[in-house]
Each structure stands twice: as C-alpha cells, then as structure tokens.
N, C-alpha and C positions, 0 to 999 in steps of 0.2 A: 878950130885950128887944124891945119893940114900940113903933113910932113911927107916929103918924098925921100925915100931911101934908095941908094944906088946899088946896094948889095946886102947880103945877109948880115955882115958885120955891122953895118949901119943900123939895120933893124934891131939887132941885139943891143947896140949902144943906146937906142931909144928906150928899150925895155929896162936896161940897167939904170939909166938916168931916172926913170919913173920909180923904180924900186927904191933908189936912194932917197928920193923925195918923200915917198910913202913912209920909209923908216923914220925920217925926221918927224913927220906928221903923227905917226903912231905914238910917239912919246908924249904928244899933247892930247890927242883924242882917244877916248875910251870906247871905241866901237869897231866892229869888224870892217875891213876894207874889201869891197867887192868890185872886181874889174871884169867887165864883160867884153869879150872879143867876138866880133862878127865879121863875116866876109867869106869869099869863095875859097874852095880848096886850093892850096898853093899860094894863098894870099899873104903868108908870113906870120900867122898867129903863133905857131909853135916856135918859130925862130925868135919872135918877140919874147915868148915865155922863157926861152933859154937865156936870153940877156937879162930878163927880169930876175930870174933866180940867182944868177951870178951877182947881180946888184944887191941882192939880199945876203950874199955870202955863201950860198949853197954851192958845193963843189960837184954834186952828182951830175951825171949825164942825163939831161932831160929829154924825154920823148913824149909824144902825145899819148894821153891815156885812152885812146879810142876804144880799145877792147876791154880795159879794166874799168873805164868810166871815171874813176876818181883815184888820185894819188895824194897821199899826205906826206909832207916833209916837216921836220922839226928844225927850226933855225933860231938859235938863242932861245928866247922865251916866246917865240911866235910859232903858230901852226900855219903852214902854207898848204892850201888845198888847190890842186890843179885838176879841173873837171873838164871832160869833153862830152858835150851834149849832142854830138852828131847822130847818135843812134837811140837817144832816149827822149822822153816827153816830160812835162812838168811833174806829173804824178810819180814817175820813176825816180826823179831827183828827190822829191819829198820823201819817198820810201827809204832813201839812203841817208836820211837824217839831216837834210839840207837846212831845215829851220834851226836845229841845234847848232849847226856849223856857223850860220850867219849871225846867230845871237851870242857868239863867244867873242868878246872884244879883243882877244889875243890872236884872232885869225885874220889871215889875208886869203881871199878866195879869188882865183883867176879862172874864168870860164870860157873855154873855146866853144864856138857855135852857140853863143848865149841867146841869139835871136830865137832859138827854138824853145827857150824856157822863159822868155821875156815877161810873161804874165805873173810869174812868181818872184821876180827879182824886186828888191826894195827900190824905192825912189832915189836913194842916195848912191845907186850903182854908177860906177864910172865906166862910160862906154867908149870903145875904140873900134873903128871900122877899118878893115884891111882890104885893099884892092890890088890885084895883080896887074901891073902895067906892062912888064915884059919879063924876060928870063931872069933879070936881076932886080929890076926896079919895083918898088911897092909904094903905094900911097897909104898913109895912116891918117885917118880923120879922127880927131879927138872931139867928142861931143860934150 
C-alpha cells in the first residue's frame, strides 16, 4: 500500500490513524507492537511519529532521539519506546535492553532508521518506508 501526503499535517494524520488502530488491536493481542520506519533524511519519519504519539494520547512535544538514541513515554498502561538507530548498530541496541523491551506485551516500539538493525527485528515487525518527493510531499509505503 502506498500513500502520498501533501504536507506535514497529512503525514501526522497517517501516524495518528495508525496509532488509533493499534490501540484497538492492543486490547485484543498480548504482544509488543514494533513499527519500523525506514527512509532518507527528511523523509517524514519523525513527523509521522509526532502524529502517532498524538494518536496514542501523548501531549509531549516529540523530537527525534538521535543523540539520546531511546526515549520512553508512559501512556495509560502502555510503554512507548521511540528509538533512533541512525548512529548505532544491532549490538548497540541489544546492549540497551532491546530484547526485554520487545518481549513486554505492554510496549509499542517505533524505530527510526530501522533498516540499520533489520537483522535483530522480529518477523512480526510492521514496516513503513518514507520517501521525500518534494519540499512538502512524502510517499509512505506500508509493507
């Protein structure tokens, strides 16, 4: 499936919609949800995450955790992990307790630059690819 967004607000709306769907699904399934975001710099990954977190009900101002690598937010009874793998490798993520995070059924994990740690992501990971089309337009490919 492919979606073209014409501006940042539309990219955020896609994120918010996905979050609302995942909240409904989390009530049924007892496993962590892992969302892998891949694509070029400026492709809309963080903008998508901003919409996603709003869809979950988080009011915080979301920025990419490029330098801190991992941020955790508490939302109701869920743990939301926002991870940026731009500067790290598989083993670095594992050292941060990644296996424990993905094995907690109350967690939602959203990973920017996920293609860099693809080897350690479970098969049930939900993949989205972001492409920069022009100053405002983005293509989001849901795999």
